[in-house]
N, C-alpha and C positions, 0 to 999 in steps of 0.2 A: 491335274497339275494346277490348274487355276485355283481350285478350291484350297489346295494345300498351300498355295502362295498367299491367298487371302488370309488363311488361318495363321500362317507364319507371320505375315505383316501385322495382324492384329496382336499376336502374342508379343511381338517386338515393341509395338506401341505401348501395350499394357505394362511390359516390363520397364520401359523408359519411365512411364508415369509412376510406377511403384518405386523405382530407384530414386526419382526426384522427390517423391513424397517422403521416403524413409531417410534420404540424405538430409532433407530439410528438418524433419522432426528430430533426427539424431543430433543435429547441431545443438539443439536445446536439450542436452542430455540430462539436465536436472529433472525433467519430467518424463524421463524414459522408463515407464512401466506400463504394462498392458492394462487397459481399463477393466478387463474381466477380473483382475486380482482385487478390485474394490468391491465386488459383490460378496466377498467373504466376511465383510464387516457385520453382516446380519441384517442390514437395513434393506438390502435388495435394490438400493438406488443406483441408477446409472449416472454417468457423467459425460454427456455428449461433447461439452466444450473441450474436454481434455484432448480428444483426438481431432475434433473439427476445427479447433482454433487455427491450425496451420493453413486452412483455406481462406482465412480472413486477415490474419496477422502476419506481417512480414517477418521473415527469419531474423532473429537478433544478431547484429554484428558483434555483440559482446559475449564472448564465450566464457563459461564458468571455469574456474580452475579445476584440475582433476581431483585435487584435494577436497574441494567443496563437494563435488559429486560423491566422492567416497564417504565423506562425513555424513551426507544426507542419507546414503544407503545404510550407514550404521545406525543413524538415528531412527530409521524406519524399523529396523530390527529391534531397537530398544523400545519403541512405542508399541510394537506388536507384542513384546514380552510383558510390558508393564502397563499397558493401556487399560481402559475401563473393562471390568468383568473378568480380567485375567486372575489367575491365582495370586500373582504378585501384587496386583492391585488390592485384592481382598485382604491380603496380609498387611498391606500398607494402611488400609482403612482401619484396621484394629489398632494400629499404632497412633493414628491420627486421633481416634475417639479417646484413647487413653490419656492423651496429652503428654505422654512420656516417650522419650526416644529409646527404642529397642533395636540395637544394631544387628540383632539376630533374626528379626522378623522379616525384613525385606531389604534388598539392595536397591530398590527403585526410589527415585526421588522425583518431585513434581513441582511445577510452577503453574498455578491456576490463574487464568486471566479473567478480570472482571471489567465489564464494559462501562464507558462513560462517553458522553458527547456524540457527535455525528459520525456518519459512516467512515468518512476519510480519516478522522482521528482514530477510530477503531482499528482500521486496517493497518495504519502505521504503528500503533502501539502493540497490536498482535505480532507484527513482524519483529519489533523490538524484543518482545517477550520470547519469541521463538529463537532468536539468535542467542539470547541469554540462556535458553534451554540447551542449545547446541554446545555452547561454550562450558556449561557446567554439568552436562549429562543429566539433564532433567527432562522429564516428559511434560509437554505443554498440553493443558486441558483448557477448553473455552467454556466459560459460563454463558451459554447461549440463551438469552432471554427470547421472548416471543417475537420481538421486533427484528431479530436476526435469523429467524428460522427460515431454511430453504433458500439462503442467499448464495452459499458456497457448497461446492462438492467437498466431501471428505478429502483432505490432502494426502493422507498417509494410507498405504495399501494394508488391507486386512486388519484395520483398527479404526477406532473412532477418536476424534479429538474433543468430542462433546462431553462436558462434565455431566455424569449421571444425575438424574433427578433425586436419587436417594442419597446424594452427597450430604453429609451432616452440615447443619446450619446453612444450606444452600439458599433458603429463603431470606436469610439475613445478609447475604453477600452484597446486594445492591445498597443496603444501608450503610455499608462500611464507608467511613470518611476519615478525614485527617485526624479527628479528635478521638477515634477509636482507641481504647486503652491498650489493646493487644497489638497495635501497630508497632513495627520496629522502631520507628522514630520516636514514638512516645515512651516506649520501654527504655530506650537509651536516655531520653531527656529526663525521665524519673528515676534513673539509676536502678531499674528493675533487673536489667541485664547489662553486662559490660564485656569487654574483650577477655576477661579472665573467668567468666561464668562457667562453671562445670556442668550444671544440670540445665540444659536448654529445653524449651518446649518442643513439641513435635510439629508445631506449625507457627508461622508468624505472618502478619499482614505487612505488605509493603505498599505504601502510598506514594506513587510516582506520577501524580498528576501535575498540572501546570502551576498549582498554588502550593506545592510541597514546600516545606521549610527546611532549614539547615539540617536538622536531624534526619528527616526523611531522605535528603539527598546524600547523606553519608553512605547510602547504598553503593555509590559509585567509588568508594574508597577500597583499596586492596585489603586493608585491615579488616574492614567490615565484611568483605567477601569471604574472608577466612572464617569468620564466625558463621555467617549465613550458610556456608557450605556444609555445616554440621546439621542443619535443620532439614528434615525430610520434605516438609510441605511449605511452600511459599505461596501465599495468596496475594496476587498483585493487582492493584487497581491503577490504571493508567489511561490517559487520554492524549499522550504526546509521543512523538518519535524520539525516544530517549536513546536510541541505538548509538548515535555518535559518541556519547559520553563513554561507552564501553571501550572506544579506541584510545582513551586517556589512561586506561588502567593497565599497569605493567603485568598483572597476572594473566591478562588476555592478549597481550601485545603480540607475541610470537604466533599464536594460533590464528589471530585475525589476519596477520600478514600472509600466512599460508592459505587461508580461506579466500581472502580478497586482495590479490596483488593489484587489481584495478579497483581503487577505493570508491570510484564513482558509481559502481555497479551493484552495491550491496542490496538496496531495495529492488532494483531491477531483477536480480536473480532470485531473491527470496520471495518477492511479491509474485513473480510468475510461477514459482513453485507452489506457493500456499493457496493462492486465490484463483479458483476456477469457477466460473458461474454455474449455478445449478441448472438443471434442464429447463426449469420454468423461466429463469432470468435469461438463459441462453436463447430461448425462443423469442423473447422480446428483442434481444440484441440482433439475432439473424434476420428477423422479419424487417426491422427498421433499416438495417444495412441494405438488404436486397431491394427494398422499396425506394430508398432515397439516396444511398451512397455508392452503391456497387459500380455504377456505370461511369462515374466521374474519373477524369484523368488525374486529378489531384484533390485531396481532401484536406480541409483546413478546420481545425477545432478552436473554437473561441469560448473559453470558460470564464464566466463573469460572476464574481462573488462580491456582494455589497455588505460590508460590516456595519456601516453607519450612513444612512441615507441623508443625514444632515450635512455631513462633511463630504459626501460623495453623491451629489445630486445627479439625476439622470442625464441632464444635458452635458455635464462636465465629463461623465463617464463615457457617454457616446462620442463626444469630441475626441477624448483620449483614444478610444478604440480606432476610430477612423484615422487619426494622426498616426497611430502605430502601424496599422496595415498598409498605409500609403508610404510611410517612411521605410518599412521593411520590404515594400513591393510584394506583399503576400497576395493582394488582389488588384486587378486593373482599375483605373479610374473610369468613372462614367462620364458620358457626354450629356450634361444637364440641359443642353439646348434641344436635344432630340428625345423623342419618345418611342417606345416600342409599340407598334400598332397591333402586332399579333405575336403569339408565342413563337420563339425560334425553333425551327426544325433541326438545327444543328445539335450535335451531341453536347451535353454539358461538359465544359472544360474543367470547371472547379466547383466543388460543393463546400459550402460553409455549414458546419455544425455548431450551433449556438447552444450552450447550456447555461441556464440561469433560472432563478426562482421567479423571474419577472419576464413578461412577454415583450416589453417595449424595445429592447435592443434588437431582437429578431425582426420585429415589425419595421423598424427603421432601416435595417440592412435589406430586408426583403423588398421593401418599397423602392429602395434605391436601385437595386439590380433587376427588379421586376419591371420598373417603369422606363428606365434609361438604358440605352445600349452602352456597352463598354467601348473605350477608345481603341482597344486592341481587337475587337471582334469576338473576344472570348464570351462564353455564356457562363454565367455564375448563378447557381441556385442556392438558396438559403433555407435551412430547416432548423426547427427546435422541437425536440421530442416532448417536452412538458414545461409547464410554468406553474408551480404549486404555491407561489406567493410567499410561503413561509416554510422554514425548516421544520420537519416533524420526525425528529430522530427516533422517536419511540413508536412509530407506525411501521409496521412490516411492509406494507405496500409502498410507502415512501422510500424506504431503503432499497427495495427491489428496483424501483425506478432509478434511484441514484446510482446503484451499482451498474445497471445497464448503461447509463449515460457515461459513467467513468470509463467503462470498457469501450464504448463507442468512440470516446475522445482518444483512447489509447490506439486506436486504428488510424488516426490521422497522419498525414504526411508532415504537417506543420502544426504546432500547438501554440496558442496564445493563452496564458493563464493569468489569474489574478494574485497579486501579492498576498501573502499570509494564508492562502487557501490550501487546506489539506486535501480537498477534493481534486485540485489541480496537481498537487504533489503526487498523488497516487496515479493519476493518468499519465503524467510525464514519465514516472518511474517504470510503469508497466510498458509504455511505448519504447522507452530507452533513448529518449532524446532530450536535449537541452531546450527548454521552451523559451519563447518571448514572454517576459514578465511585465505585466501592466503594473507599473509602480503605484503604490497606494496614494490616493488623492487626499490631501489635507487642505481643504478649501480651494487650492489652486491646482491646475493640471501640471503634473511634473514635466520637466524639460530635460532630457528626452521623455516621451510618453511611455516608452518601454525599452527593455534591453534584453539582450540574449543571456540566458543564464550561463554561468561558467561551470555548472555541475548539474547533472539531472537528479541528484540526491534530494530527498526532502529535507526541510529545515526543522531542527529541534528548537521549538519556540521558547522553551523555558529551561535552558541548561543550568547546571549548578555553577555558582560563582565561587565556590570554595575549591582551592587547589590542595588536594589531599596530601601531596608530598611536601609542599611548602607550608602547609597548615595556615594558610592565609587566604583572604578574600581580595587581596590587592593585585593579584596576578590576572593578566588577560588570558583566559583559557582558549581564546581563539588564536593564540600565538604559541601554544605550548608544543604542538607537533606539526609537521609540514602539511599533513593531509586534513587538518581540521582548521576551518576558518569561520568567520562570521558570515551570515547569510546575505544574499544580495537584496532580499526584500525585508529582512528584519535585522536591524544593526546589532542587536544583542543575541540573536539566535546563533546556532552552531550547526555546521554541516560538513559533510565529507567532500573533499576535492581530490583530484589527481594533482600531484605536485607539479606536473607540467602545465596545468590549467592556467 
């Protein structure tokens, strides 16, 4: 009897654990598919982070709409049918190579994303391209160069999103720039195509980078979307989070309202859906977390990005950080009159994770909390995973480390981020919280030094200034719809807000 009682008790405990686990993962229903289905892609790669992230990341309080979940399931079927190496893809390739549109060859259409800038910019622009694909029923393919290899798991079951090596003119994609004659903007500018053109090419380049001109940004007009909708292949180069501008387009308006009734969670849901660390990166994340962060009662991430050392000298930035964390009571004050004689045996109350290209900020905080006791008696530990001194966006190892640190930041209970930084935008979006933003220093320290973001959405740094409906540049695009406003950290930027924010 005792044996059966023990077995029964164990089964009950095991069942409770299973129920808790599956309830927790089911809440994030966007990523609800078995990891085994991904082996059918042919690569044989596993994705430990897809199922293990629930052990490290708190369940999101932001639930996706049922319409978004359904739309993603439908997209996965489209990608499975039209993705690389399928019969539909092969037929589409013939059409691409011919340069002519053949409506009988394939019903599949594509948007090919081409990289530019650092990892944060890339993740934001990929997300923007993916939403564009969702809205226009296009399959997203990624031109994965060597520096992005093995960063992410494949996001879609039974299919790959990697552009095949045999793709025509693949080697020339990185050379594509604003001056390219076959770009949509230049073809409009030179009157090679217009809104009444009957014979359109089978592919067009879209230049949606921060320095795009007026003709490039006509992409965001409904009239231009009607034309682009006829072109099977769109090759898009982007380094910005252009997603907010799609919320200004009447052709997408109703669909976006159904997909995202909560306008502040667009990147949160799509980012968590698309970006799962590869097993190699996941190993970096989990080891660092277990070694340094796991036992803390509270984790605080401080992300520091310096764009200009002349206008943002170390002493000023350090003073701003300390003023911010003290003003917001993120960390206890230290007693500078006393010194810690021996390491505390008490459990660490708070852990600070510093991410920066430079080591000085970590050293200052570490010395402060390592040498002096706190006035509250709390034990604070400070860590920094790396300090590479300069950004190396075209190094694979650099991007792996960057992705690991973005993910570690996203596991924080509180986040302090740097104004203008896409690295910070991605971390706050994946975490699903409004960060404290360190305002940009321009010779003097801002007062206040930081402020709570009123939206966790990333900022579109270079939105179009042209109002397609009014055909003018004199309209404030941050005032056209209730859920789009200018950013807290960049006055001319554009971001999504909830109207109640």
